[in-house]
N, C-alpha and C positions, 0 to 999 in steps of 0.2 A: 504494500500500500504506500502510495507516494504521500509526501507531506502536503501537496496541493489538494489531496482528497483524503481527509482524515475523518474516520468514522462516518462516512457517507456525506460529509459536508464539503462544499467547495470553499476551502479556506481562503484562497486568493480572492474569490468573489465576495465573501463575507468581509474580509479585510478591506477590500476596495470600497464597499458600501460604508463601512465604519469610518474610513478616512474621509470620504466625501461628506458624511454627516458632520464630522468634527470640523472640517473646513467651512461648511455651511454655517454652523453655529458660531465659529470664530468670527466669520465675516459679519454676521448679524450682531454679535455682541460688541464688536469693535466700532459699530456705528456711533460715532461720538455725538452727533447732533441730528436728531430726527426733525424734519421740518414742522414748524408750528402751523396750526390750522384754526380757522374761526369755529366757534361753537354753533354751526349752522348745518341744516340738512344738506345743502349743496356740497359741503365738505365731506359728508359721508359718501356721496356719489363719487366725488373725486378720489377718495380713498379706495373705493372699490375698483375704479379704473387704474389706479396706481398698483393695486394688488394684481390685476390682470396683466398689466405691463411688466411687473416684476417676474411673473411666470414666463412671459414671452422673452424677456431679456435675460432670464435665468439669473436674476439678481436677488439673492437672499438677504442682502443688506436692506433693501427697500421693504421686503416682507417682514424682516426683523423689527422695523419701526412700526409696522401696522399691528402685529400680533402682541397682545399683552402677555406678561409672564405666565398668567394663569389660564391662557387660551386653551380651549378644548373644542373639538369639532366632531360632529357626528356625520360621517361620510355616507355615501349612497348605499353602502352595504350594511350600515348600522354600527360599524366599528367606531370606537372613540379614539381620537388622536389628540395628543397634547401639542404644545408649541414646538418642543424639540423634534418630535416626529414629523410635524408639518414642515418645519424648516429643512430637515434631513431629506424628506421626500422631494421638496423643491430643488434641493441640491443634486439629488440623484437624477432628476429630470433633465439636468443640464447636459447629460451625456446622450440623451435620446433625440429623436427628430424634432425639428422646430414645429411649434403649434401656435395657432392664433387663438386668443381667448377673448371672445366678443361678449359684451354685456348688453342687455335690453330690459325694458320694463322695470327700471330701477325706481323704487318707491321708498325714499328715506323719511324717517320720522325722528325728531329730536324732542326729548322731554327732560329738561334740566341737564344733568351731567351724563345722561344715558341716551342712547339712540339705537335704532335698528334700521336695517334696510333689507328689502326683499327685491329679488330680481331673477333674471334668467341668465345663465352663463352657457355659452356654446363653445365647444372645443373644435377647431377646424384645422385639418392638416394642410400641408403645403400645396396640395392640389385643389383646395377649396371644398373638400368633402367634410361635412359635419360628422364628427366622430361621436359626440355626446352632447346632450343638452340637459341641464339641471336647473331646477328652481331652488333658490337658496334664500336663507335668512341669516344675516350676520348681526350680532348684538355688540354694541360699542359702549365704552366708558370714556368720558372726556377727562384726561389726566395730563399733567405736564404740558398743557397748551396744545394737545393734539388728541385725535380720536384713536383709541386702541381697541382692537377687536378682542372681546373676551370669550365669545362663543359663536359657533356657526353650525349650520346644518344644511345638507344638500339632499335632494330627492330627484332621481331620474325622471325626465319627462318622457312618457311613453309615446310611441309613434302617433297614436290617435290624437293626442293633445297638441302635437306640433302643427296641425293644420289650422 
């Protein structure tokens, strides 16, 4: 048995994913100054667009400014992910094919220091084919002069709903 495949595990693959996650977290943590934002609904929409652009640009530093330390997300499969896992996944995506993340039907609401936004996100490949559409809700807290996402949830939109 080779060292690269120990006890049925692809050690090199696991190590590479671990290193990518560490690099993603270091980049996000080293973001000295996250941009300030007004406490307005339009800033929530802008933040969502920045999130989509961070995925397209494969920039976990931007995403690190958006996600609060206690961030948790319920994905389309029902699995719960925390901030570290979300940043690591975004860092891993940097090695995959480029994808466009389009947003529509954004509906932001602000109530004091909290806000939420609902919308639709579409993932489109380089040839213009829509790979997935999800309806999402993200919940934000206004802290340190900017909106920080504390919770999110996505649900796949079935083919019948797309029309």
